C-alpha positions in Angstrom: -24.7 32.5 -24.8 -25.5 28.8 -25.8 -25.3 27.4 -29.5 -28.8 26.1 -30.9 -28.1 24.0 -34.0 -31.9 23.3 -35.1 -35.1 24.6 -33.4 -35.5 23.9 -29.7 -32.4 21.9 -29.8 -29.6 22.8 -27.0 -26.1 21.8 -27.8 -24.2 22.8 -24.7 -25.3 23.7 -21.3 -21.8 23.4 -19.8 -20.6 20.7 -17.3 -19.0 20.7 -13.8 -15.8 19.4 -15.4 -15.8 22.6 -17.5 -15.8 26.2 -17.2 -18.9 27.7 -19.1 -18.4 27.8 -22.7 -19.7 30.9 -24.3 -20.0 29.7 -28.4 -21.1 32.7 -30.8 -24.6 32.1 -32.1 -25.2 30.6 -35.3 -27.8 31.8 -37.8 -31.0 30.5 -37.5 -32.2 28.2 -39.9 -35.1 29.0 -41.8 -38.5 27.1 -40.9 -38.4 23.8 -42.5 -34.8 24.2 -43.8 -31.7 22.2 -43.3 -29.1 23.5 -40.5 -26.2 24.9 -41.8 -23.6 22.8 -41.4 -20.7 24.8 -42.6 -21.7 27.7 -39.9 -22.0 25.2 -37.3 -18.4 23.8 -38.1 -16.8 27.5 -38.6 -18.2 28.0 -34.8 -16.7 24.8 -33.8 -13.2 25.8 -35.2 -13.2 29.0 -33.1 -13.7 27.7 -29.5 -10.5 27.0 -27.5 -11.8 23.5 -26.2 -11.2 20.4 -28.4 -14.3 19.1 -30.2 -14.8 16.3 -32.3 -18.1 15.4 -34.3 -19.1 11.7 -34.9 -21.8 10.9 -37.3 -24.3 8.5 -35.8 -25.8 7.5 -39.0 -22.8 5.9 -40.9 -21.4 2.5 -39.9 -18.7 2.6 -37.1 -19.9 6.2 -36.2 -17.0 7.7 -37.8 -15.5 11.0 -37.1 -16.5 13.8 -39.6 -15.0 16.8 -38.1 -12.5 17.7 -35.6 -11.2 21.4 -34.7 -7.9 23.0 -34.6 -7.7 22.5 -30.7 -8.6 18.9 -31.3 -5.3 18.8 -33.1 -3.4 20.8 -30.8 -4.4 18.5 -27.8 -4.1 15.1 -29.4 -1.4 15.2 -31.9 -3.6 13.7 -34.7 -4.1 16.1 -37.8 -7.5 16.4 -39.0 -6.6 13.9 -42.1 -5.8 11.3 -39.8 -8.6 11.7 -37.3 -11.2 11.9 -39.7 -13.1 8.3 -40.4 -11.9 6.7 -37.4 -13.9 5.9 -34.4 -13.2 8.3 -31.5 -12.4 5.2 -29.3 -9.0 4.8 -31.2 -7.7 7.9 -28.8 -8.1 5.1 -26.1 -5.4 3.0 -27.7 -5.1 -0.6 -25.7 -6.7 1.1 -22.8 -9.9 -0.6 -23.0 -10.9 -1.7 -19.7 -11.6 1.8 -17.9 -14.9 1.5 -16.4 -16.1 5.2 -17.6 -16.3 3.3 -21.2 -19.3 1.6 -20.1 -20.8 5.2 -19.4 -19.9 6.2 -22.6 -21.4 3.4 -24.5 -24.3 3.6 -22.9 -25.0 7.2 -23.4 -24.5 6.7 -27.3 -26.8 3.9 -27.3 -29.8 6.1 -25.5 -29.0 9.3 -27.2 -28.1 11.4 -24.0 -25.4 13.6 -22.8 -22.7 12.3 -20.5 -19.6 13.5 -18.6 -17.0 11.1 -18.0 -12.8 11.5 -17.4 -10.9 9.0 -19.4 -7.3 8.0 -20.1 -6.5 8.7 -23.5 -3.3 8.6 -25.6 -1.9 11.5 -27.8 -0.2 10.4 -31.4 3.3 10.3 -29.5 2.0 7.6 -27.3 2.0 9.7 -24.1 -1.5 9.7 -22.1 -3.4 12.4 -21.1 -6.5 12.8 -18.7 -9.4 13.8 -21.1 -12.6 15.1 -19.0 -15.0 14.6 -22.0 -18.2 15.8 -22.5 -20.5 13.9 -24.9 -23.8 16.1 -26.4 -26.2 14.5 -29.1 -27.4 16.5 -32.0 -30.8 15.7 -33.2 -32.6 16.2 -36.4 -36.1 17.9 -36.7 -37.7 14.5 -36.3 -35.8 14.0 -32.8 -33.3 11.3 -34.2 -29.7 11.3 -33.0 -27.8 12.1 -36.2 -24.4 13.1 -34.6 -22.8 13.2 -31.4 -20.3 16.3 -30.3 -17.2 15.5 -28.2 -16.0 18.3 -25.8 -12.3 17.4 -25.0 -10.5 19.0 -22.2 -6.9 17.9 -21.1 -6.9 17.6 -17.4 -3.8 15.9 -17.1 -2.3 18.7 -14.7 -5.7 19.3 -13.2 -5.9 19.1 -9.3 -6.4 15.4 -8.1 -3.9 14.2 -11.0 -0.6 13.1 -11.0 1.6 15.1 -13.3 4.2 12.4 -14.1 1.7 9.5 -14.8 -1.7 11.2 -15.4 -2.9 8.7 -12.7 -5.0 10.2 -9.9 -2.8 11.6 -6.9 -3.8 11.0 -3.2 -6.6 13.6 -3.3 -8.2 12.4 -6.9 -8.1 9.1 -5.2 -10.0 10.2 -2.0 -12.6 11.8 -4.3 -12.8 9.1 -6.7 -13.5 6.6 -3.7 -15.9 8.7 -2.0 -18.0 8.7 -5.3 -18.0 4.9 -5.5 -21.1 3.3 -4.0 -20.5 -0.1 -3.3 -23.6 -2.3 -4.0 -25.3 -4.6 -1.5 -23.1 -8.0 -1.2 -20.5 -6.5 -3.1 -16.9 -5.3 -1.8 -14.4 -2.8 -2.5 -10.9 -4.4 -2.7 -7.8 -1.7 -2.4 -4.5 -2.8 -3.1 -1.3 -0.5 -2.7 2.0 -1.2 -4.3 5.7 -0.2 -3.7 8.5 -0.7 -6.2 11.3 -1.9 -4.0 14.4 -0.4 -4.2 13.1 2.2 -6.3 16.2 4.5 -5.3 18.7 2.1 -7.1 17.2 2.8 -10.2 17.5 6.4 -9.8 21.2 6.0 -8.5 22.1 3.2 -11.0 20.4 4.4 -14.1 19.4 7.9 -13.5 16.1 9.7 -12.5 14.9 9.9 -16.2 14.8 6.1 -16.0 13.5 6.3 -12.7 10.7 8.4 -14.2 10.3 6.2 -17.3 9.6 2.9 -14.8 6.9 5.0 -13.1 5.3 5.9 -16.2 5.5 2.5 -17.3 4.3 0.5 -14.2 1.3 3.4 -14.3 0.7 2.5 -18.1 0.4 -1.1 -17.1 -1.9 -0.8 -14.3 -4.4 1.4 -16.1 -5.1 -1.3 -18.2 -6.7 -3.1 -15.4 -10.5 -3.1 -14.8 -10.3 -0.7 -11.7 -12.5 1.5 -10.3 -9.8 3.9 -9.3 -5.8 3.7 -9.9 -3.5 6.3 -8.3 0.3 7.3 -7.8 0.1 7.9 -4.0 4.0 8.4 -3.2 7.3 8.3 -4.9 6.9 4.9 -5.7 3.6 4.0 -4.4 0.4 3.1 -6.3 -2.9 2.3 -4.9 -5.8 0.6 -7.0 -9.5 -0.1 -6.1 -11.7 -2.7 -7.4 -15.4 -3.5 -7.3 -15.8 -7.0 -6.5 -19.0 -9.3 -6.4 -17.3 -11.6 -4.3 -15.0 -10.8 -1.5 -13.4 -14.1 -2.0 -11.8 -13.2 -5.2 -9.5 -10.3 -3.5 -6.5 -12.4 -3.3 -6.6 -13.5 -6.8 -7.3 -10.1 -8.2 -4.0 -9.0 -6.3 -2.1 -11.7 -8.0 -3.3 -10.8 -11.4 -2.0 -7.3 -10.8 1.2 -8.4 -9.7 1.6 -10.9 -12.6 0.8 -7.8 -14.9 3.8 -6.1 -13.5 6.2 -9.2 -13.8 7.6 -9.0 -17.1 10.5 -6.8 -17.6 10.1 -2.9 -18.1 12.1 -1.6 -21.2 13.3 1.8 -20.5 15.4 4.2 -22.1 19.0 2.9 -21.8 17.8 0.1 -19.2 16.1 -3.3 -19.3 15.1 -4.3 -15.8 12.6 -6.4 -13.8 11.0 -4.4 -10.7 10.0 -6.2 -7.4 7.0 -4.8 -5.8 5.6 -5.4 -2.2 1.9 -5.4 -1.9 -0.7 -4.6 0.9 -4.6 -4.9 0.4 -7.7 -4.5 2.4 -11.8 -5.3 1.8 -14.5 -3.2 2.5 -18.2 -3.5 2.3 -20.8 -0.7 2.1 -20.4 2.1 4.2 -16.8 1.4 4.6 -14.5 4.4 5.2 -12.3 5.2 2.2 -9.6 6.7 4.4 -9.8 4.0 6.5 -9.1 1.4 3.9 -6.1 3.3 2.7 -4.7 3.3 6.2 -5.3 -0.6 6.4 -3.9 -1.4 2.9 -1.1 1.0 3.9 -0.4 -1.0 6.8 -0.3 -4.4 5.3 2.0 -3.1 2.6 4.4 -2.5 5.6 4.1 -6.0 6.7 4.6 -7.3 3.0 8.0 -5.1 3.0 9.2 -6.5 6.3 8.7 -10.0 5.0 11.1 -12.3 3.0 10.5 -12.3 -0.5 7.8 -9.9 0.1 4.6 -11.8 -0.7 1.2 -9.9 -1.2 -0.3 -9.5 2.3 -4.0 -9.1 3.3 -4.8 -6.6 6.1 -5.0 -8.0 9.7 -5.8 -5.6 12.9 -2.4 -6.7 13.9 -1.0 -4.5 11.0 -2.6 -1.4 12.2 -1.6 -1.7 15.4 2.1 -2.1 14.3 1.8 0.7 12.1 0.0 3.0 14.8 3.5 1.9 17.0 5.8 2.7 14.3 4.5 6.3 14.1 4.9 6.6 18.1 8.2 5.0 17.3 8.9 7.7 14.9 7.7 10.3 17.1 9.8 8.9 20.2 12.9 8.6 18.5 13.3 12.4 17.9 14.3 12.3 21.7 15.8 8.9 22.2 19.2 10.3 22.1 18.7 13.3 24.5 16.9 11.2 26.7 19.6 8.8 27.1 17.5 5.8 26.0 19.9 4.4 23.7 22.5 1.9 24.4 25.1 -0.6 23.3 25.2 -4.2 23.7 28.7 -5.9 22.8 29.5 -9.2 21.2 32.8 -10.6 21.3 35.0 -11.5 18.3 37.5 -14.2 19.3 40.8 -15.3 17.8 39.8 -19.0 16.6 43.2 -20.2 17.5 43.9 -18.6 20.9 40.5 -18.1 22.2 41.7 -14.4 22.9 38.9 -11.5 22.9 40.3 -9.3 20.0 37.4 -7.4 19.2 33.6 -6.7 19.7 30.6 -5.6 17.6 28.6 -3.1 19.2 24.9 -3.6 18.7 22.5 -0.9 19.0 19.6 -1.0 21.3 16.8 1.4 22.2 15.3 1.0 25.8 11.9 2.5 25.1 9.9 3.3 28.2 6.8 1.6 27.0 7.6 -1.3 24.6 10.9 -2.1 26.5 14.2 -3.0 25.0 14.0 -2.9 21.3 16.4 -4.5 18.8 17.7 -2.2 15.9 15.5 -4.2 13.3 12.7 -2.5 14.9 13.6 0.8 14.6 16.3 1.4 12.7 14.2 1.6 9.2 11.8 4.2 10.9 15.2 6.2 11.8 16.3 6.3 8.7 13.0 7.1 7.2 12.7 10.4 9.5 16.0 11.7 9.6 16.6 10.4 13.2 19.4 8.0 12.0 21.7 11.1 11.8 21.5 12.1 15.3 21.7 8.3 16.5 24.8 7.8 14.2 26.4 10.7 15.7 25.8 9.5 19.3 26.8 6.0 18.6 30.1 6.6 17.3 30.9 9.2 19.9 30.1 6.9 22.7 31.8 4.1 21.1 34.7 5.8 20.5 34.9 7.1 24.1 34.1 3.5 25.3 37.0 2.4 23.4 39.2 4.6 25.0 38.3 3.5 28.2 38.6 -0.2 27.5 41.9 0.2 25.9 43.6 2.5 28.3 45.7 0.0 30.2 45.4 -3.0 27.6 48.5 -4.6 25.8 46.4 -5.8 23.1 43.8 -3.3 22.2 40.4 -4.3 21.5 38.9 -3.3 18.3 35.0 -2.1 18.1 33.2 -2.2 15.1 29.8 -0.5 14.7 26.9 -0.4 11.8 26.8 2.7 10.1 23.8 3.4 7.8 23.9 4.6 4.0 22.0 7.6 5.0 25.0 8.8 7.0 27.1 8.4 3.9 25.0 10.6 1.7 23.8 13.3 4.2 27.3 13.9 6.0 31.2 14.5 5.6 31.9 11.1 7.2 35.5 11.4 6.9 35.3 15.0 8.7 32.8 13.6 11.3 35.1 10.5 12.1 37.9 12.5 12.3 36.1 15.1 14.6 35.2 12.2 17.1 38.7 10.9 16.9 40.0 14.4 18.3 37.4 14.7 20.8 37.6 11.3 22.6 41.4 10.8 22.0 40.4 7.5 20.4 43.1 5.8 18.2 41.8 5.3 14.5 42.6 1.7 14.4 40.6 1.0 17.3 37.3 1.5 15.4 35.6 -0.2 12.3 32.6 1.0 10.3 30.5 -1.8 9.2 28.4 -1.5 6.2 26.2 -3.6 4.3 26.2 -3.9 0.4 23.5 -1.9 -0.3 25.6 1.3 0.5 27.5 0.5 -2.5 25.1 1.0 -5.0 24.4 5.0 -4.8 27.5 6.9 -6.2 30.0 4.2 -6.1 33.0 6.7 -6.9 32.2 9.3 -4.1 31.8 6.2 -2.0 35.3 5.0 -2.9 36.9 8.3 -2.1 34.9 8.4 1.1 36.7 4.9 2.1 39.9 5.9 1.1 40.1 8.8 3.3 38.7 6.8 5.9 41.7 4.1 5.7 43.8 6.8 5.5 43.1 8.1 8.8 43.5 4.4 10.2 39.7 3.6 10.6 38.6 0.2 9.4 36.1 -0.4 6.8 34.2 -3.9 6.7 31.3 -5.6 4.9 28.7 -7.3 6.8 27.0 -10.6 5.4 29.4 -11.1 2.7 28.6 -13.8 0.3 24.7 -13.0 0.2 25.0 -10.2 -2.6 25.4 -10.3 -6.0 28.4 -8.1 -6.8 30.3 -8.8 -3.7 33.4 -9.8 -5.2 33.2 -6.3 -7.2 33.6 -4.8 -3.8 36.9 -6.7 -3.2 38.3 -5.2 -6.2 37.1 -1.6 -6.2 36.9 -0.6 -2.7 39.8 -0.2 0.6 38.3 -2.9 2.5 39.9 -4.0 5.7 37.6 -6.8 6.8 34.7 -8.8 5.5 32.4 -10.8 7.6 31.2 -14.2 6.3 27.5 -14.4 6.4 26.1 -16.8 9.2 23.9 -18.6 6.5 27.3 -19.8 5.4 28.7 -21.0 8.7 25.9 -22.7 10.0 25.8 -26.2 10.1 29.0 -25.9 7.8 30.5 -29.4 9.4 27.6 -31.1 7.6 27.4 -29.0 4.1 30.3 -29.7 1.4 29.0 -26.9 -0.6 28.9 -24.2 2.3 32.4 -25.6 3.5 33.6 -24.7 -0.4 32.2 -21.4 -0.3 33.4 -20.5 3.2 37.1 -21.7 2.1 36.6 -19.4 -1.0 35.9 -16.5 1.0 38.5 -17.1 3.3 41.4 -17.6 0.3 40.1 -14.4 -1.2 40.6 -12.2 2.0 44.0 -13.8 2.5 45.0 -13.0 -1.1 43.6 -9.2 -0.6 44.9 -8.8 2.9 41.8 -8.5 4.1 40.7 -9.9 7.6 38.0 -12.4 7.5 35.4 -12.8 10.5 33.0 -15.9 10.6 29.4 -14.7 12.0 27.2 -17.0 13.7 29.4 -19.7 15.2 27.3 -21.4 17.4 29.3 -25.0 17.7 32.5 -26.7 18.3 32.4 -28.3 14.9 31.7 -25.0 13.0 34.6 -23.1 15.1 36.9 -25.8 14.2 35.9 -25.9 10.4 36.4 -22.4 10.0 39.5 -22.2 12.1 41.0 -25.2 9.9 39.8 -23.2 6.6 42.0 -20.1 7.6 39.5 -17.9 9.2 41.3 -16.1 12.4 38.3 -14.6 13.7 35.1 -15.6 14.6 31.9 -14.3 16.5 29.0 -16.1 17.8 26.7 -17.6 20.5 29.1 -20.4 20.9 31.4 -17.9 22.5 29.0 -15.4 23.9 25.5 -13.4 23.2 25.6 -9.8 23.1 26.1 -8.4 26.6 25.7 -5.0 28.1 28.6 -2.9 29.1 29.5 -4.3 32.6 28.9 -7.9 31.5 31.4 -7.1 28.7 33.9 -5.7 31.2 33.5 -8.7 33.3 34.4 -11.2 30.3 37.4 -9.2 29.2 38.7 -9.2 32.9 38.3 -13.0 33.0 38.7 -14.2 29.7 37.0 -17.0 27.8 36.9 -20.5 28.5 36.8 -22.6 25.4 36.5 -26.1 25.1 38.9 -28.3 23.1 38.0 -28.6 19.7 38.1 -31.9 17.9 40.6 -32.7 15.0 39.2 -30.5 12.4 41.1 -32.0 9.9 40.1 -35.4 10.3 36.4 -34.0 10.4 37.1 -32.7 6.7 38.5 -36.0 5.7 35.3 -37.8 6.6 33.1 -35.4 4.8 35.2 -35.2 2.0 34.9 -39.3 2.0 30.9 -39.1 2.4 30.5 -37.0 -0.6 32.6 -38.9 -3.0 
């Protein structure tokens, strides 16, 4: 049954966003009499949907009535709502494109249905499926508008945490957008970088708060669609009258996200990677989403993560990543993985004292792949667990083979992923490998990057301590490049640090690099931690690092990474090192130049 207020004027017919509403019929007014407003309001008060009534005859079109359901949905008591223009529910979020449709409907005195981002009294956002219906007097003039409000925040197509569209809602929204001739549709995809560090460092409540804060900022943009499409991923669509403006619009989006986010218990600056693509009339929305995603992956792989426009090579790389992810699942059983070994050399004697085992994948179609090409994919898919298990077992067995008849054993190091430390009992696993292969613990060193230290530092510390009790070495790779490396020296039982190659390269001509390298070497000596200099490529770099007190070096001056057979020949023949110049004399010269 529908409600009739006034002769022949139908108030509500239902809308696609609403289930049919069956209101009680109000008493018909006598011929020529005024409608019973009291009876009308009584009917509104007894329906389950939130309702507001705005008087279009008064300045500012104030709300003159709300029902109890309105109070429950918005949190505003009637006394606070009455007298305000209903746009106060939008807060500062006034750039929503749907608002233009609302304004047009009010001006033209017609019905409309839109979904808006509205805000409750406590500031939380809800998605309002709003239906506006005009009420006319006997002369046909619009005197009031009735707003039917329904909270669809948790409806299908809506992300429950942020109130934005989810990926399915995004697809529906994009399909409904009609790109005008000579116009373009810009699709932007964003990722919050190192988002897991926020969850692990500050707690999941802070992570959720960051996601809601990012969503709130993005919601203020004049976008045709805003969606959260992954744990820490967002997608936006913009209609552009000039496709050449795409890059500047993306810059504006990132500028909006640049200021610090004030969260419960934390204040932080988030870094974002961004990819974007532009489509025109008839473009497939799903294809545009894939293109923006492929561009995002390129942005994430670049230094400083600048916003990246889509190029065909990005999609080709994305397809290759999908294939790599699939092929990685069988790389271990198909025996496609292998190690190349780069020797570590005593800078004084020239003897080979160790080697870093560098993972390679001999892919049937793509050829020999460096770890940077597939380790990230392996970590995302979980294949890294099988790869890590194969790697440690293979390296331990090889260490036994190499050291069986050596008087001075070779120590082998191997990079371990953070995923392995979080998803397996590393102490029990390493102990099992040692027992199965007969490898001595002191022949193995596990190399770790500093990002391993961020999640659950107490648990990591206990694991390190137990591994050191076994006799296994623990090394921090690329030392000196992270903001908190010095804390690691104090907190974690390390046996080795590797001076990053950026400090070793050209150290003979940089007083600043020399000071940094010398400081790291002295720290290692004071804490009884072995220091290895990475990336030594010249005699000058070797001589300087030796004079500064570094005992072990690794780099192309000695040898490039090589396969097992070539490494065995090198062990048999030894390294032939040229005599280095007097490094102390060189230091004196440098000090004189800097004076």
